[in-house]
C-alpha positions in Angstrom: -14.7 9.4 13.7 -11.7 8.8 11.7 -11.4 5.3 12.4 -15.0 4.6 10.9 -14.4 6.3 7.7 -14.7 3.8 4.7 -11.6 2.9 2.7 -11.7 2.9 -1.0 -9.2 1.4 -3.3 -9.0 2.2 -6.9 -6.8 -0.1 -9.2 -5.2 1.3 -12.2 -2.6 0.2 -14.7 0.7 2.0 -14.6 2.5 3.7 -17.3 5.1 1.1 -17.2 4.1 -2.3 -18.6 3.5 -4.8 -15.8 2.8 -2.3 -13.2 -0.5 -2.1 -11.2 -1.3 1.0 -8.9 -3.7 0.8 -6.0 -4.9 4.3 -5.0 -6.2 4.3 -1.4 -8.5 6.8 0.0 -9.4 6.8 3.6 -8.0 5.1 6.7 -6.4 1.5 6.8 -7.8 0.1 9.9 -9.2 -2.9 11.3 -12.7 -2.1 9.8 -11.3 -1.9 6.3 -8.5 -4.5 6.4 -10.4 -7.5 5.0 -11.7 -5.7 2.0 -8.2 -4.3 1.4 -6.7 -7.8 1.4 -9.3 -9.0 -0.9 -8.7 -6.3 -3.5 -5.0 -6.7 -3.3 -5.1 -10.2 -3.8 -8.1 -10.5 -6.3 -5.8 -10.5 -9.4 -2.8 -12.2 -11.0 0.1 -10.3 -9.6 2.0 -8.0 -11.8 5.8 -7.2 -11.9 5.4 -4.2 -9.8 2.7 -3.1 -7.3 2.5 0.5 -6.4 0.2 1.4 -3.1 -0.6 4.9 -3.4 -1.1 6.1 0.2 -1.3 9.7 -0.5 -5.1 9.5 0.4 -4.5 7.7 3.7 -4.8 10.0 6.7 -4.6 7.2 9.2 -3.3 3.5 9.8 -3.6 1.4 12.9 -1.4 -1.6 13.5 -4.0 -4.1 11.8 -3.6 -2.2 8.7 0.1 -2.2 9.2 0.0 -5.9 9.5 -2.1 -6.5 6.6 0.4 -4.4 4.6 3.3 -6.6 5.8 1.4 -9.5 5.0 0.9 -8.4 1.6 4.6 -7.5 1.1 5.5 -11.1 2.1 2.8 -12.3 -0.3 4.4 -10.2 -3.1 8.0 -11.2 -2.1 7.0 -15.0 -2.3 5.7 -14.3 -5.9 8.6 -12.3 -7.2 6.5 -9.1 -7.3 8.2 -5.9 -6.1 6.0 -3.7 -4.0 6.5 0.1 -3.5 4.4 2.3 -1.2 4.2 6.0 -2.3 2.8 9.2 -0.7 2.9 8.2 2.9 2.1 11.3 5.1 4.0 12.1 8.3 1.4 10.6 10.6 1.4 7.3 8.9 5.3 7.4 8.4 5.6 7.7 12.1 4.0 4.2 12.3 6.2 2.9 9.6 9.2 4.2 11.7 8.1 2.9 15.1 7.5 -0.5 13.6 10.9 -0.3 11.5 8.8 -1.2 8.4 10.4 1.8 6.7 13.7 -0.3 6.5 12.0 -3.2 4.9 9.2 -2.0 2.5 10.4 0.5 -0.2 8.9 3.9 0.2 9.0 6.9 -2.2 7.3 10.3 -2.2 5.1 9.7 -5.5 3.7 7.3 -7.8 5.8 8.8 -10.6 9.0 8.2 -8.6 7.8 4.4 -7.9 7.1 4.0 -11.6 10.5 5.3 -12.5 12.1 2.4 -10.4 10.3 -0.2 -12.7 
């Protein structure tokens, strides 16, 4: 079942100094959200955090809540957060919850790095 699949998160330095990229592969759901939060907050915050969602097939409301929470966490620390590569299914959740009007969304990681 899609909701039971594991979520892997790869952390990489971006091409632009002070940029960290988190590449997500798998669903962002209740089952995976606590590990996600631990990985995102496990390091000193960079100037720009890019969340690459190109490998995320599905996200539930718990995952969205965790993403919003991390966005606020970043804002409180002066860190810019950009989400890249959101597919149409996940984008519908962003639109329904009107998160697309709050969190910056771009098509690719390269585009996000260009905004650094």
